[in-house]
C-alpha positions in Angstrom: 158.1 88.4 62.1 155.1 89.5 64.1 153.4 88.4 67.6 149.9 86.9 66.9 148.9 88.7 70.2 150.3 90.9 72.7 152.1 89.0 75.4 150.6 87.6 77.9 152.6 88.7 80.7 151.2 91.9 79.8 147.5 91.2 79.0 146.7 89.5 81.9 146.1 91.8 84.8 149.4 91.5 87.2 150.6 88.8 85.8 153.9 90.7 85.0 154.0 91.7 88.3 153.6 88.7 90.1 155.9 86.6 87.6 158.7 89.6 88.2 158.1 89.4 92.3 158.7 85.9 92.3 162.3 85.8 89.9 163.2 89.0 92.1 162.9 86.0 95.2 166.0 83.6 93.8 168.1 86.6 93.9 170.6 87.1 96.8 170.5 83.4 98.1 173.3 82.3 96.8 173.5 81.9 93.4 175.6 84.5 91.5 173.6 87.0 89.4 175.7 86.0 86.5 174.6 82.1 87.0 171.2 82.7 86.8 171.7 84.7 83.8 173.0 82.3 82.1 170.5 79.9 83.2 168.0 82.0 81.2 169.8 82.4 78.6 170.8 78.3 78.1 166.9 77.8 78.8 165.7 80.6 76.7 168.0 78.3 73.7 166.4 75.4 74.5 163.0 76.3 74.2 163.8 78.8 71.3 162.8 82.0 72.3 164.1 85.1 71.2 163.7 87.5 73.9 164.9 85.9 76.5 168.1 84.7 75.3 168.4 88.7 73.7 167.2 90.0 77.6 169.5 87.9 79.3 172.5 88.2 76.8 172.6 91.6 77.2 172.1 91.7 81.9 175.6 89.3 81.5 177.1 92.0 78.8 175.7 94.9 81.8 176.9 92.5 84.2 180.5 92.8 82.6 180.7 89.5 81.1 182.9 88.7 78.2 182.3 87.7 74.3 183.4 84.7 74.9 180.9 83.7 77.5 178.0 85.0 76.1 179.2 83.0 72.5 179.2 79.7 74.1 176.1 79.5 76.5 175.2 76.9 74.0 178.2 74.8 73.7 178.9 75.1 77.4 180.3 71.8 77.9 183.0 71.9 75.2 183.9 75.6 76.3 186.5 76.5 79.5 185.0 79.4 79.6 182.8 78.7 82.4 183.1 77.4 86.6 182.0 74.1 88.0 179.7 75.3 90.1 178.2 76.7 86.7 178.1 73.9 84.6 176.5 71.9 87.1 173.6 74.9 87.0 173.9 74.6 83.3 173.3 70.7 83.2 170.6 71.2 85.9 169.1 73.7 83.5 169.3 71.0 80.4 167.9 68.3 82.0 164.5 70.3 84.0 163.9 72.1 80.8 163.6 68.9 78.9 161.4 67.0 81.7 160.1 64.6 78.8 163.1 63.6 76.6 164.0 61.1 79.2 163.0 58.8 82.1 164.5 60.2 84.3 164.1 63.9 83.7 166.8 65.4 86.5 169.0 62.2 86.7 170.9 62.3 90.5 174.2 62.1 89.0 173.2 66.1 87.7 171.2 66.8 91.5 174.0 65.6 92.8 176.4 67.9 91.3 174.2 71.3 91.3 173.7 70.0 94.6 177.6 69.7 96.0 178.0 73.2 94.7 175.0 75.0 96.0 173.0 74.9 99.6 169.4 74.1 99.8 168.7 77.1 100.0 170.5 78.4 96.9 169.6 75.1 95.0 165.7 76.0 95.5 166.5 79.2 94.5 168.1 77.8 90.9 164.9 75.4 90.6 162.6 78.5 90.7 164.9 80.3 88.0 164.8 77.4 86.0 161.1 77.2 86.3 160.4 80.7 86.4 162.7 81.2 82.8 160.4 78.3 81.8 157.3 80.3 82.3 158.3 83.2 79.9 159.4 81.3 77.5 155.8 79.5 77.6 154.5 83.2 77.6 156.6 84.7 74.8 156.9 81.3 72.1 153.9 80.4 71.4 152.5 84.4 71.2 155.4 84.5 68.8 156.5 87.8 71.1 159.4 90.0 68.8 162.6 90.5 70.3 164.0 93.6 69.6 166.2 97.0 71.3 162.8 97.7 73.4 164.3 94.8 76.1 167.2 96.9 76.9 164.7 98.5 78.8 164.0 95.3 81.6 167.8 94.8 81.7 
């Protein structure tokens, strides 16, 4: 597989740094780092972004996550490895990523469950992290960015 072009994040001056800076703002706001990484993996899976799935899985491994948790992200509803707050975050990530799949893209029950586990500032950071994961996917997938060992330098 060959990319269609160099990554827009590396081509548009300042874009990579701006996106990384925006991502940094979501850290330390009440959402555990592992939860943010799980969300990034799930969003990448939904959007077919191999770079993001690879990178964020590596990040989770570096955080000490078990293989069982890494391997089961795509089937998190059926797997016993995730906490209630992680499940709420993953459900919100799925809903906010698949906005056009239903008339009520983020149903009240999904929102209320996330809000029950995260105070407003943390919930805002989580929503922002989900949006940013989707931005990265929308840069990588259309241009067919190829993952590989190089992603290790970014974690």
